[in-house]
matplotlib code that plots the C-alpha trace (Angstrom):
import matplotlib.pyplot as plt

x = [-0.2, 2.7, 4.7, 2.0, 1.3, 5.3, 5.4, 2.7, 4.1, 7.8, 6.5, 4.7, 7.5, 9.1, 11.0, 10.2, 11.6, 8.6, 8.4, 12.0, 11.1, 7.7, 9.6, 12.5, 10.8, 8.2, 10.9, 12.4, 9.2, 9.4, 6.5, 8.2, 7.1, 3.4, 1.7, -1.6, -1.7, 0.3, -1.6, -0.8, 3.0, 3.4, 2.1, 4.2, 7.7, 6.7, 9.6, 12.0, 15.2, 17.4, 17.5, 14.7, 12.5, 13.4, 12.2, 9.1, 8.5, 9.5, 7.0, 4.2, 4.6, 4.8, 1.4, -0.1, 1.1, 0.1, -3.6, -3.9, -4.7, -2.7, -0.5, 2.7, 6.0, 6.9, 3.9, 5.1, 8.5, 6.9, 4.9, 8.0, 10.3, 7.5, 7.1, 11.1, 11.3, 8.6, 9.9, 13.7, 12.4, 10.8, 13.0, 15.9, 13.8, 13.0, 17.0, 17.6, 15.5, 16.8, 20.2, 20.2, 18.1, 20.9, 23.4, 21.7, 23.5, 20.7, 22.7, 24.1, 20.4, 23.2, 24.4, 28.3, 28.6, 32.1, 30.5, 27.0, 29.4, 31.1, 28.2, 25.7, 28.0, 31.0, 30.2, 28.1, 30.9, 33.1, 30.5, 29.9, 33.8, 34.4, 31.2, 32.6, 35.9, 34.0, 32.2, 35.2, 37.0, 34.0, 35.5, 38.2, 35.4, 32.9, 34.4, 34.6, 31.4, 29.5, 27.4, 25.6, 23.4, 23.2, 21.8, 19.0, 18.6, 17.5, 14.9, 13.5, 13.2, 11.3, 9.2, 8.1, 8.8, 11.6, 10.0, 9.7, 13.1, 14.7, 14.9, 16.9, 19.4, 19.0, 19.7, 22.5, 24.6, 24.2, 24.6, 24.1, 21.7, 19.1, 21.3, 22.9, 18.8, 18.5, 21.8, 20.8, 17.3, 19.4, 21.4, 18.2, 16.8, 19.7, 20.1, 16.6, 17.1, 20.3, 18.0, 15.6, 18.1, 19.3, 15.7, 15.3, 17.9, 16.8, 13.4, 15.0, 17.2, 13.9, 12.3, 14.5, 14.6, 10.8, 9.8, 12.9, 15.1, 18.8, 21.9, 25.1, 28.9, 32.5, 35.1, 38.9, 41.9, 43.4, 40.6, 42.7, 43.6, 40.3, 38.7, 40.7, 40.0, 36.6, 35.9, 38.0, 35.5, 32.6, 33.7, 34.3, 30.8, 29.2, 30.7, 27.7, 25.4, 27.1, 27.0, 23.2, 22.7, 25.6, 23.6, 23.8, 27.7, 29.1, 32.0, 35.0, 33.9, 30.6, 32.8, 34.9, 31.4, 30.3, 33.1, 32.3, 34.6, 35.2, 36.0, 36.9, 35.9, 32.3, 31.0, 30.1, 28.6, 28.5, 26.1, 23.6, 21.0, 23.1, 20.6, 19.6, 23.5, 23.9, 20.9, 20.4, 24.2, 23.7, 20.1, 22.1, 24.9, 23.1, 21.1, 23.8, 26.1, 24.4, 20.9, 21.5, 24.0, 22.3, 19.2, 21.6, 22.9, 19.4, 18.1, 21.4, 20.8, 17.5, 18.8, 21.1, 18.7, 16.1, 19.4, 20.0, 16.2, 16.2, 19.6, 18.0, 19.1, 17.8, 20.8, 20.7, 20.6, 17.6, 16.0, 17.0, 15.6, 12.3, 12.8, 13.4, 10.2, 7.9, 9.1, 8.4, 4.6, 4.7, 2.8, 3.8, 7.3, 7.3, 9.1, 6.9, 9.3, 12.6, 15.1, 17.8, 21.1, 22.3, 26.0, 26.7, 30.1, 30.9, 33.2, 35.7, 34.1, 31.0, 30.5, 26.6, 25.6, 23.4, 21.0, 20.2, 20.0, 18.0, 14.6, 15.0, 16.9, 13.9, 11.2, 13.2, 15.7, 13.5, 16.4, 17.3, 21.3, 23.5, 27.1, 28.9, 32.2, 34.2, 36.2, 39.0, 40.0, 43.4, 42.5, 44.0, 42.4, 39.0, 39.3, 40.1, 37.1, 34.8, 36.0, 35.0, 31.8, 31.2, 31.6, 29.1, 26.3, 23.5, 21.3, 22.9, 25.4, 25.0, 27.7, 27.0, 28.6, 28.6, 27.1, 30.0, 32.6, 32.4, 35.4, 34.6, 38.3, 37.7, 34.1, 34.4, 36.8, 34.8, 31.7, 34.1, 35.3, 32.0, 31.4, 33.9, 33.3, 29.6, 29.1, 26.8, 22.9, 23.9, 21.8, 23.9, 22.8, 24.3, 22.7, 24.0, 23.6, 25.5, 26.3, 24.9, 26.8, 25.8, 26.7, 23.4, 22.4, 21.5, 19.4, 21.8, 21.7, 20.6, 23.7, 25.1, 22.2, 22.8, 26.5, 25.7, 23.1, 25.3, 28.0, 25.5, 23.8, 27.6, 28.2, 25.8, 24.6, 21.3, 21.8, 22.3, 20.6, 21.1, 18.9, 19.2, 18.4, 15.2, 13.8, 10.7, 8.6, 5.4]
y = [0.2, 2.2, 1.6, 3.0, 6.2, 6.6, 6.4, 9.3, 11.7, 11.2, 11.9, 15.0, 16.5, 16.8, 20.5, 23.2, 26.5, 28.0, 26.2, 26.7, 30.7, 30.2, 28.3, 30.4, 33.4, 31.8, 30.1, 33.8, 35.1, 35.5, 33.4, 30.3, 26.9, 27.2, 23.8, 23.3, 19.5, 17.4, 14.1, 15.3, 16.1, 12.1, 10.6, 12.9, 11.8, 8.4, 6.2, 8.7, 10.0, 12.1, 14.1, 12.7, 13.0, 16.9, 17.0, 15.3, 17.3, 20.6, 20.1, 19.5, 22.3, 24.2, 23.0, 24.2, 27.3, 27.8, 26.9, 30.4, 31.9, 34.5, 35.6, 33.5, 35.1, 31.8, 32.9, 36.4, 35.1, 32.3, 34.9, 37.3, 34.3, 33.6, 37.0, 37.5, 34.1, 35.0, 38.7, 36.8, 34.3, 36.3, 39.0, 36.5, 35.3, 38.8, 39.4, 36.6, 37.7, 41.2, 39.7, 37.5, 39.9, 42.6, 40.3, 40.5, 43.1, 44.7, 46.1, 42.6, 41.2, 38.6, 36.8, 36.8, 33.7, 34.2, 36.8, 34.8, 31.9, 34.0, 35.6, 32.8, 30.0, 31.3, 34.0, 31.6, 29.1, 31.5, 32.8, 28.9, 28.5, 31.7, 30.5, 27.0, 28.5, 31.2, 28.2, 25.9, 28.8, 30.0, 30.2, 32.6, 34.6, 35.0, 38.1, 39.8, 38.8, 39.6, 42.6, 39.8, 38.2, 41.9, 43.2, 40.1, 41.0, 44.2, 43.1, 41.0, 43.6, 45.6, 42.7, 42.1, 44.7, 45.5, 43.8, 40.5, 39.9, 38.8, 35.1, 35.8, 37.6, 34.9, 32.4, 34.4, 34.4, 30.8, 29.4, 25.6, 23.7, 26.6, 29.1, 26.4, 25.2, 29.4, 29.4, 26.4, 28.1, 31.2, 29.2, 27.6, 30.9, 31.9, 29.0, 28.7, 32.6, 31.3, 28.6, 31.1, 33.3, 30.5, 29.7, 33.3, 33.0, 30.2, 31.9, 35.2, 33.1, 31.0, 34.2, 36.2, 32.7, 32.4, 36.1, 37.3, 36.5, 36.2, 34.4, 33.7, 34.7, 35.5, 37.4, 37.8, 39.1, 35.8, 33.4, 30.5, 30.6, 32.0, 28.8, 26.3, 27.6, 28.1, 24.9, 23.1, 25.5, 23.6, 20.3, 20.7, 22.5, 19.8, 16.9, 16.0, 15.4, 15.2, 11.0, 11.2, 14.2, 14.6, 16.8, 19.6, 19.9, 22.0, 20.7, 22.4, 23.5, 24.7, 27.0, 27.9, 29.1, 31.2, 33.8, 37.2, 38.3, 41.3, 41.5, 44.4, 47.2, 45.3, 43.1, 39.4, 37.2, 33.3, 31.6, 34.1, 32.1, 30.0, 29.7, 25.8, 25.1, 27.0, 27.6, 23.6, 23.9, 27.4, 25.8, 22.5, 24.7, 27.1, 24.0, 21.8, 24.0, 27.0, 25.7, 22.2, 22.9, 25.2, 22.7, 20.2, 22.6, 23.7, 20.2, 19.7, 22.5, 21.6, 18.2, 19.9, 22.2, 19.0, 17.6, 20.5, 20.8, 16.8, 17.5, 20.0, 18.6, 21.6, 22.4, 25.8, 27.2, 28.3, 25.3, 22.8, 25.6, 25.3, 21.6, 21.2, 23.6, 21.5, 18.1, 19.3, 19.3, 15.7, 13.7, 10.3, 9.8, 8.8, 5.1, 2.5, 1.0, 1.4, 0.9, -2.0, -2.0, 1.3, 1.8, 4.3, 6.3, 7.4, 10.9, 11.5, 8.8, 10.5, 7.8, 7.8, 4.0, 2.3, 1.9, 4.7, 6.1, 3.1, 4.8, 8.1, 6.9, 4.7, 7.9, 10.5, 9.3, 6.1, 3.9, 0.7, 1.1, -1.9, -1.8, 0.8, 2.0, 4.7, 6.9, 9.9, 8.4, 7.4, 3.5, 2.1, -1.0, 0.3, 2.9, -0.3, -1.8, 1.2, 1.3, -2.2, -1.6, 1.8, -0.4, -2.8, 0.0, 0.0, 1.1, 4.6, 5.8, 7.7, 10.1, 10.7, 13.7, 16.3, 19.5, 21.5, 19.6, 20.4, 20.3, 21.1, 19.8, 16.6, 16.0, 16.8, 14.5, 11.9, 12.8, 12.6, 9.0, 7.7, 9.1, 7.3, 3.8, 4.0, 6.0, 9.2, 7.0, 5.8, 8.0, 10.2, 11.2, 13.5, 12.7, 15.8, 14.9, 16.8, 14.2, 15.1, 14.4, 11.0, 10.1, 10.0, 11.8, 15.4, 18.4, 20.5, 24.5, 26.4, 28.0, 24.5, 24.1, 26.7, 25.7, 22.4, 23.2, 25.7, 23.4, 20.5, 22.6, 23.7, 20.0, 20.5, 16.8, 15.7, 12.5, 14.1, 15.6, 16.7, 15.8, 16.6, 14.4, 15.8, 17.1, 15.5, 15.6, 17.5]
z = [-0.1, 0.9, -2.1, -4.3, -2.2, -1.9, -5.5, -6.2, -3.5, -5.3, -8.5, -7.7, -5.9, -9.3, -8.8, -11.6, -11.5, -10.6, -7.8, -6.5, -6.6, -5.0, -2.1, -1.7, -1.4, 0.8, 2.7, 3.2, 4.9, 9.1, 9.9, 8.8, 8.1, 9.3, 8.0, 9.3, 7.1, 9.7, 8.1, 4.5, 5.6, 7.1, 4.3, 2.0, 3.6, 4.9, 4.4, 3.0, 4.5, 3.5, 0.4, -0.7, 2.3, 2.0, -1.4, -0.7, 2.4, 1.5, -1.9, 0.1, 2.9, -0.8, -2.2, 1.4, 1.2, -2.1, -1.3, 0.5, -2.9, -3.2, -6.0, -6.0, -7.0, -9.2, -11.3, -12.2, -12.7, -15.3, -16.8, -17.3, -18.6, -21.1, -22.2, -22.4, -24.2, -27.0, -27.6, -28.0, -30.0, -32.7, -32.3, -33.5, -36.0, -37.9, -36.9, -39.2, -41.6, -41.7, -41.6, -45.0, -47.0, -46.1, -47.7, -50.9, -53.0, -54.5, -57.7, -58.8, -57.1, -56.0, -52.6, -52.3, -51.3, -48.8, -46.9, -46.7, -45.2, -43.3, -41.7, -41.3, -40.6, -39.6, -37.2, -35.2, -34.9, -33.8, -31.2, -30.1, -29.7, -27.7, -25.8, -25.4, -24.3, -21.7, -20.2, -19.4, -17.7, -16.0, -12.7, -13.7, -15.4, -12.6, -11.0, -14.3, -15.1, -12.0, -14.2, -15.8, -12.6, -11.1, -15.1, -14.6, -10.9, -12.1, -14.6, -12.4, -10.1, -12.7, -13.4, -9.9, -7.8, -5.6, -2.4, -4.3, -5.5, -2.2, -3.6, -6.6, -4.0, -2.3, -4.7, -6.6, -3.2, -2.0, -5.5, -5.2, -7.4, -7.6, -8.7, -11.4, -12.4, -13.1, -15.2, -17.7, -18.0, -19.2, -21.6, -23.0, -23.8, -25.4, -27.3, -28.2, -29.9, -31.7, -32.9, -34.6, -35.7, -38.0, -39.0, -39.7, -42.0, -43.6, -44.1, -45.2, -48.1, -49.0, -49.5, -51.6, -53.9, -53.9, -55.3, -56.4, -59.4, -57.4, -57.9, -55.8, -56.8, -55.4, -56.9, -55.9, -57.8, -57.1, -58.7, -59.3, -55.2, -54.3, -56.1, -55.0, -51.4, -51.6, -52.7, -49.8, -47.5, -49.1, -49.1, -45.2, -44.7, -46.9, -45.0, -42.5, -45.5, -48.6, -48.6, -48.4, -50.6, -52.9, -55.2, -52.8, -52.6, -55.7, -57.3, -58.4, -61.9, -60.3, -58.0, -61.0, -63.1, -60.0, -59.9, -61.1, -64.0, -65.9, -69.4, -71.8, -69.4, -68.9, -66.2, -67.6, -64.6, -66.0, -65.2, -64.2, -62.8, -59.9, -57.4, -58.2, -57.5, -54.2, -52.4, -51.5, -50.2, -48.1, -46.5, -45.4, -44.1, -42.2, -40.7, -39.8, -38.5, -37.4, -36.4, -35.2, -32.4, -31.1, -30.8, -29.4, -26.6, -26.0, -25.2, -23.4, -20.8, -20.3, -19.4, -16.8, -15.6, -14.7, -13.2, -11.0, -9.9, -8.8, -6.9, -4.7, -1.1, 0.8, 3.0, 3.3, 7.0, 6.7, 5.1, 7.8, 10.4, 8.0, 7.9, 12.1, 12.5, 10.0, 11.4, 15.0, 14.0, 13.6, 16.6, 14.9, 13.2, 9.3, 10.2, 11.4, 13.5, 14.7, 12.5, 14.3, 14.6, 14.4, 15.4, 18.1, 18.0, 21.7, 20.3, 23.1, 25.5, 27.3, 29.7, 29.0, 29.2, 26.2, 28.5, 29.6, 26.2, 24.4, 25.6, 24.0, 20.7, 20.3, 20.8, 19.1, 16.6, 15.8, 16.0, 18.3, 19.4, 18.0, 18.7, 20.7, 20.3, 21.8, 19.2, 19.8, 23.2, 21.7, 21.4, 18.5, 18.2, 19.3, 16.3, 14.1, 15.4, 15.1, 11.0, 10.7, 12.1, 10.0, 6.8, 7.9, 9.3, 6.8, 9.5, 10.1, 12.3, 15.6, 17.0, 20.9, 22.0, 24.6, 24.2, 25.8, 23.6, 20.0, 18.4, 14.6, 13.2, 14.7, 14.1, 10.2, 10.2, 11.9, 9.6, 6.6, 7.8, 8.2, 4.7, 2.9, 4.5, 4.8, 1.5, 1.0, 1.6, 4.9, 7.8, 10.0, 13.6, 16.1, 19.5, 22.0, 25.6, 28.6, 31.9, 35.5, 38.2, 38.6, 34.8, 33.7, 30.5, 30.8, 29.0, 26.8, 27.2, 24.5, 23.7, 23.0, 20.9, 18.5, 18.4, 17.5, 14.9, 12.9, 12.6, 11.4, 9.0, 7.8, 6.5, 4.0, 4.5, 3.3, 5.1, 8.7, 11.4, 15.2, 18.2, 21.8, 24.5, 26.5, 23.5, 22.9, 19.5, 20.4]

ax = plt.figure().add_subplot(projection="3d")
ax.plot(x, y, z, "-o")
ax.set_aspect("equal")
plt.show()
């Protein structure tokens, strides 16, 4: 029964950029994670852990916030994005038509072949190569190109009002998967515009051929050398389709006959009608070297955008605080039964006993302690036994530590060791408890809780959470 329900929730929890904008805008509000549908949240995250639980739970919270009926920032952003996209596509299409018709020599009513190839194919390939180099060296250029996100932020502010763009600043400053998804969405927009520019070039060329009598030519003071080079370019550009459509490839004789020649102070063009020789080649060149690469990049950018959205782990400090607030509303834990055999690592040797903590761990962490090892106490044999147990700890690992005894370098090293030995999918619980005069667990001070929460949040580990002894669920 749960398998079907869980699959539905996970499917519903697929994030879009509109969802991300709404979430970041709503999560930044002072009222925090108000959530009235406790039953819906339990159903949403039941049986899930780590990043997947957060993605599903946060989406359930977002859906609950949207039911309040107010206009969402994501809706404003999506509408603006659609409008900008439509304007860019139309403008680039018309620009392509204008460029192609502008290349027509009105006096001769003919296209200069090298110039057409240089503008419609060569220039686009040059821009594509430059963009590829900039992408490979993006870290070096990121500071110099900082004006780009600032300018886009200004546009967002104008579209949605200055008070509605806090989500943009947040995503930009934090980076991560959310900012990556927005970046790839921008790449999609630019590549879609480039595709429409190539379509406009082809439409402009087709219009000239249909509605006017035009020819194609080239001219040079070194005709033999130029003819050979132009033929080399033709053979190179036609490589993708020449084996399927050999008739779309002008041979050397056709290249030579297309030269504009001067004889006895008068101009002779041989032959005048060259459209049937050259226009299929130019169409195919623009398609394969202009349109197709941009279409592939558009598809790739969409894939990277989807992958970035699917990788949202909600590990920012405000995300983890919201998650704790949401999880605090649950009166019943998502697990149907405690996880047996969890490995407990007593960091520094607190002296706390398993029987004193078992009840709290069953109630709050929903785990049943199994093996128990002390680490960080200069016991080589014990450390080796602990490492062996970590490798075989599929049920999870619990770091037990005292509230006052946090050593961030040591704890980071231990956390990293667990991740290396146990893997990224194993749940890691930080159980913080002080020790009273009788060696029994005691509650943790408020300032100690804040320090531990900041430390665990700083790990940015979707499979890690911190718990404090005596802090029960509502």
